[in-house]
C-alpha positions as CSV (number, residue, x, y, z in Angstrom):
1,M,26.8,-55.6,-8.8
2,I,23.3,-55.8,-10.4
3,E,20.4,-54.3,-8.5
4,Q,16.7,-53.9,-9.1
5,I,15.7,-50.2,-9.4
6,E,12.6,-48.1,-10.0
7,I,12.5,-47.2,-13.7
8,L,11.3,-43.7,-12.8
9,S,14.6,-43.0,-11.0
10,L,16.5,-43.0,-14.4
11,D,17.6,-39.7,-15.9
12,L,17.4,-39.9,-19.7
13,R,19.6,-36.9,-20.7
14,Y,21.7,-39.2,-23.0
15,E,18.8,-40.8,-24.9
16,S,19.4,-38.6,-27.9
17,Y,23.0,-39.7,-28.0
18,R,22.1,-43.3,-28.9
19,L,20.8,-44.4,-32.3
20,K,17.2,-45.7,-32.6
21,S,16.1,-48.7,-34.6
22,K,12.4,-49.5,-34.9
23,H,13.2,-52.9,-36.4
24,F,15.6,-53.9,-33.6
25,E,13.4,-52.4,-30.9
26,K,10.4,-54.4,-32.1
27,A,12.4,-57.7,-31.9
28,L,13.6,-56.7,-28.5
29,L,10.1,-56.0,-27.3
30,A,9.1,-59.5,-28.3
31,S,12.1,-61.0,-26.5
32,I,11.3,-59.1,-23.3
33,I,7.7,-60.3,-23.4
34,E,8.9,-63.9,-23.5
35,H,12.1,-63.8,-21.4
36,G,12.1,-60.5,-19.5
37,I,15.0,-58.0,-19.4
38,R,18.1,-60.2,-19.5
39,D,20.9,-57.6,-19.6
40,P,21.0,-54.8,-16.9
41,L,20.7,-51.2,-17.9
42,Q,23.8,-49.2,-17.1
43,G,24.5,-45.7,-15.9
44,V,26.1,-43.5,-13.2
45,D,24.7,-42.7,-9.7
46,L,24.5,-39.0,-8.7
47,G,23.1,-39.7,-5.3
48,D,19.7,-39.1,-3.7
49,G,18.4,-41.9,-5.9
50,I,19.1,-40.2,-9.2
51,R,20.8,-42.3,-11.8
52,I,21.9,-41.1,-15.3
53,L,21.2,-43.8,-17.9
54,L,24.0,-44.4,-20.4
55,N,23.2,-47.8,-21.9
56,G,19.9,-49.6,-22.3
57,F,17.6,-47.0,-23.8
58,K,15.9,-49.6,-26.0
59,R,15.3,-51.8,-23.0
60,Y,14.0,-48.8,-21.1
61,R,11.5,-47.9,-23.8
62,C,10.3,-51.5,-24.1
63,A,9.9,-51.7,-20.3
64,K,7.8,-48.5,-20.4
65,K,5.6,-50.0,-23.2
66,L,5.1,-53.1,-21.1
67,N,4.4,-51.2,-17.9
68,I,7.5,-52.8,-16.2
69,N,8.3,-50.5,-13.3
70,V,11.4,-52.3,-11.9
71,V,14.4,-53.1,-14.0
72,P,17.9,-54.6,-13.5
73,Y,20.6,-52.0,-13.3
74,R,24.4,-51.9,-13.0
75,S,26.2,-48.8,-11.9
76,F,29.4,-47.4,-13.5
77,G,30.1,-45.4,-10.3
78,S,29.3,-41.8,-9.4
79,D,31.6,-40.0,-11.8
80,E,29.7,-39.0,-15.0
81,P,32.7,-38.5,-17.4
82,L,34.4,-41.7,-16.1
83,G,31.1,-43.5,-16.6
84,I,31.1,-42.4,-20.2
85,I,34.7,-43.5,-20.7
86,K,33.8,-46.9,-19.3
87,L,30.9,-47.2,-21.7
88,I,33.0,-46.4,-24.7
89,R,35.7,-48.9,-23.5
90,I,33.3,-51.8,-23.2
91,S,31.7,-50.9,-26.6
92,N,33.7,-53.7,-28.3
93,S,31.2,-56.1,-26.7
94,K,28.2,-53.8,-26.4
95,N,28.0,-52.5,-30.0
96,L,28.4,-48.7,-29.6
97,N,28.2,-47.2,-33.1
98,I,31.0,-44.8,-34.3
99,L,28.5,-41.9,-34.3
100,E,27.4,-42.7,-30.8
101,Q,31.1,-42.8,-29.8
102,A,31.5,-39.4,-31.5
103,K,28.6,-37.9,-29.6
104,L,29.9,-39.1,-26.2
105,I,33.4,-37.9,-27.0
106,D,32.0,-34.5,-27.9
107,E,30.2,-34.5,-24.5
108,L,33.5,-35.2,-22.8
109,Q,35.2,-32.4,-24.6
110,T,32.6,-29.6,-24.6
111,V,30.8,-30.3,-21.3
112,H,33.5,-31.9,-19.1
113,G,36.4,-30.0,-20.6
114,M,38.5,-33.1,-21.4
115,C,41.2,-32.8,-24.2
116,N,41.9,-35.4,-26.9
117,D,45.1,-36.6,-25.1
118,D,43.2,-37.2,-21.8
119,I,40.4,-39.1,-23.6
120,A,42.8,-41.2,-25.6
121,G,44.8,-42.1,-22.5
122,L,41.7,-43.2,-20.5
123,L,40.3,-45.1,-23.4
124,E,43.7,-46.7,-24.2
125,K,43.2,-45.6,-27.8
126,S,45.4,-43.5,-30.2
127,K,45.0,-39.8,-30.5
128,S,44.0,-40.3,-34.1
129,W,41.2,-42.6,-33.0
130,V,39.7,-39.9,-30.9
131,S,40.3,-37.2,-33.5
132,V,38.5,-39.1,-36.2
133,R,35.4,-39.3,-34.0
134,S,35.8,-35.7,-33.0
135,G,35.7,-34.6,-36.6
136,I,32.6,-36.6,-37.7
137,L,30.0,-34.5,-35.9
138,G,31.5,-31.3,-37.5
139,E,30.4,-32.7,-40.9
140,M,26.8,-33.1,-39.8
141,S,24.1,-30.5,-39.5
142,E,21.8,-30.6,-36.6
143,Y,19.0,-31.7,-38.9
144,V,20.9,-34.6,-40.4
145,M,22.1,-35.7,-36.9
146,K,18.6,-35.8,-35.7
147,R,17.3,-37.9,-38.6
148,V,20.2,-40.3,-38.3
149,F,19.8,-40.7,-34.5
150,E,16.0,-41.1,-34.8
151,G,16.6,-44.0,-37.2
152,D,15.0,-42.3,-40.2
153,F,18.2,-42.1,-42.3
154,P,20.7,-45.0,-42.3
155,V,24.1,-44.4,-40.6
156,Y,25.8,-46.3,-43.4
157,S,24.4,-43.9,-46.0
158,F,25.7,-40.9,-44.2
159,M,29.1,-42.4,-43.4
160,Y,29.9,-43.9,-46.9
161,T,27.7,-42.0,-49.3
162,L,27.0,-38.4,-48.1
163,R,30.4,-37.9,-46.6
164,Q,32.0,-38.6,-49.9
165,F,29.9,-35.9,-51.6
166,I,30.7,-33.5,-48.7
167,R,34.5,-34.1,-48.9
168,M,35.1,-34.7,-52.6
169,N,32.4,-32.3,-54.1
170,A,32.2,-29.7,-51.3
171,I,28.4,-30.0,-51.2
172,P,27.0,-27.4,-48.8
173,K,25.2,-28.6,-45.7
174,Q,22.0,-27.0,-46.8
175,D,21.9,-29.2,-49.9
176,I,22.7,-32.3,-47.8
177,D,19.8,-31.3,-45.5
178,E,17.4,-31.1,-48.4
179,F,18.4,-34.5,-49.7
180,V,18.1,-36.2,-46.3
181,K,14.7,-34.5,-45.8
182,A,13.5,-35.8,-49.1
183,V,14.5,-39.5,-48.6
184,S,14.2,-40.0,-44.8
185,G,11.7,-42.3,-43.4
186,K,10.8,-43.8,-46.8
187,G,12.1,-47.3,-46.0
188,L,14.6,-47.0,-48.9
189,S,17.5,-49.4,-49.3
190,I,21.1,-48.2,-48.9
191,R,21.6,-48.9,-52.6
192,D,18.5,-46.8,-53.6
193,I,19.7,-43.9,-51.4
194,E,23.2,-44.1,-53.0
195,L,21.6,-44.0,-56.5
196,L,19.3,-41.1,-55.5
197,A,22.2,-39.2,-54.0
198,T,24.2,-39.5,-57.2
199,G,21.3,-38.2,-59.3
200,F,20.5,-35.4,-56.7
201,F,24.0,-34.0,-56.4
202,K,25.4,-34.8,-59.9
203,G,22.2,-34.7,-62.0
204,S,20.2,-31.9,-63.5
205,Y,18.4,-29.1,-61.7
206,D,15.0,-30.4,-62.8
207,F,15.8,-33.9,-61.4
208,R,16.8,-32.4,-58.0
209,Q,13.6,-30.3,-57.9
210,Q,11.4,-33.4,-58.5
211,I,13.2,-35.3,-55.7
212,K,12.6,-32.3,-53.4
213,K,8.9,-32.5,-54.2
214,G,8.9,-36.1,-53.0
215,K,8.8,-37.9,-56.4
216,I,11.2,-40.7,-55.1
217,T,9.6,-43.6,-57.0
218,W,9.8,-41.6,-60.2
219,G,13.4,-40.6,-59.6
220,L,14.5,-44.2,-58.9
221,K,12.8,-45.4,-62.0
222,R,14.5,-42.7,-64.1
223,L,17.9,-43.5,-62.7
224,K,17.6,-47.3,-63.0
225,E,16.4,-46.9,-66.6
226,S,19.3,-44.6,-67.4
227,A,21.7,-47.1,-65.8
228,S,20.4,-49.9,-67.9
229,E,20.7,-47.9,-71.2
230,T,24.2,-49.2,-72.1
231,T,23.5,-49.9,-75.8
232,E,26.7,-48.3,-76.8
233,C,28.7,-50.9,-74.8
234,T,29.3,-54.5,-75.9
235,K,28.1,-57.4,-73.8
236,A,31.6,-57.8,-72.4
237,E,31.7,-54.1,-71.5
238,Q,28.2,-54.2,-69.9
239,K,29.3,-57.3,-67.8
240,M,32.4,-55.5,-66.7
241,L,30.4,-52.4,-65.6
242,R,28.1,-54.6,-63.6
243,D,31.0,-56.3,-61.9
244,L,32.6,-53.0,-61.1
245,E,29.4,-51.8,-59.6
246,L,29.1,-55.0,-57.5
247,V,32.7,-54.7,-56.3
248,Q,32.2,-51.1,-55.2
249,G,29.0,-51.9,-53.3
250,Y,30.6,-54.9,-51.5
251,M,33.7,-53.0,-50.6
252,Q,31.7,-50.2,-49.0
253,R,29.5,-52.7,-47.2
254,I,32.4,-54.7,-45.8
255,T,34.2,-51.6,-44.8
256,Y,31.2,-50.8,-42.6
257,R,30.4,-54.3,-41.4
258,V,33.8,-55.3,-40.2
259,K,33.4,-52.7,-37.4
260,D,30.2,-54.4,-36.2
261,D,31.0,-55.5,-32.6
262,R,28.3,-58.2,-32.8
263,L,30.6,-60.3,-35.0
264,G,32.2,-62.2,-32.1
265,N,31.3,-65.8,-32.5
266,D,34.3,-68.3,-32.5
267,A,32.9,-70.2,-35.4
268,F,32.5,-67.0,-37.4
269,H,36.1,-65.9,-36.6
270,A,37.5,-69.2,-37.8
271,Q,35.7,-69.1,-41.1
272,A,36.3,-65.3,-41.6
273,T,40.0,-65.8,-41.0
274,L,40.3,-68.3,-43.9
275,L,38.3,-66.0,-46.2
276,V,40.2,-62.9,-45.3
277,K,43.6,-64.7,-45.8
278,G,42.4,-65.5,-49.4
279,I,41.4,-61.9,-49.9
280,L,44.7,-60.5,-48.6
281,K,46.7,-62.8,-51.0
282,I,45.1,-61.1,-54.0
283,V,44.5,-57.6,-52.7
284,D,47.8,-56.2,-54.0
285,S,47.4,-57.6,-57.5
286,F,43.8,-56.6,-57.5
287,S,44.7,-53.0,-56.5
288,K,47.4,-52.8,-59.1
289,A,45.1,-54.1,-61.9
290,V,42.3,-51.7,-61.0
291,R,44.7,-48.7,-60.9
292,E,46.1,-49.7,-64.3
293,F,42.6,-50.1,-65.7
294,H,41.6,-46.7,-64.2
295,D,44.6,-45.0,-65.9
296,R,43.7,-46.7,-69.2
297,C,40.1,-45.5,-69.0
298,E,41.1,-41.9,-68.2
299,Q,43.6,-41.8,-71.1
300,A,40.8,-43.1,-73.4
């Protein structure tokens, strides 16, 4: 049941568990000015008028900016851990990011003493689903976690760029912190961050020092000039290199975007099904061809 409550009655202890997005929040603010708060905020009731907010922090901040003192609210009940479980379960329709899921699962484990088996059972998920999310936070330092959740560093760049360096190259967390500090809040594209990360972790000591000093524009220019210097390759080889770069970028992007719970429109599903069928028909032959090409390149 939806009720109208005083905004001051909401406990915000989980606000840092949810990702911020200045762009999305700006659009939401404009929508609320025109239409009001359409979807109720959600949380658990502790009694004595105290409510712990679990979902709706962007709406909360917009309401505060607009001096809205009463907001629509729906309760998940009075049990805090079960309220968290319910939020994760409905995240298929409410777009709870994998890092947000990881933070909430960590809360269930460390604060409420729940084990992976219990969490998996209540969520009706596999144990591996829970384990994957349990392990993600262990790969992040407190500093990186803060910048990601504040919206200063893209989630995608951590999940699919930095984690590769951490796992494959055993880069220390201190070095990851230094890179994130250098590029956060600069409005860089995911592609530029990936390019800078490659230069930072695989390039020269001098290049890394320049990036630490904040010479981001200089670094990007150097890297892009270096990438374009393919005079030793024929035109056919240059074209192949560009195609491989595009394929890698699109594969990473799609791997991330297929998990976006906002992709729920019936018309979208109908068209996506046809396209995915076409991809699945060639994926095996594509994988075989790429592996053979990789072996040939390594031998050369």
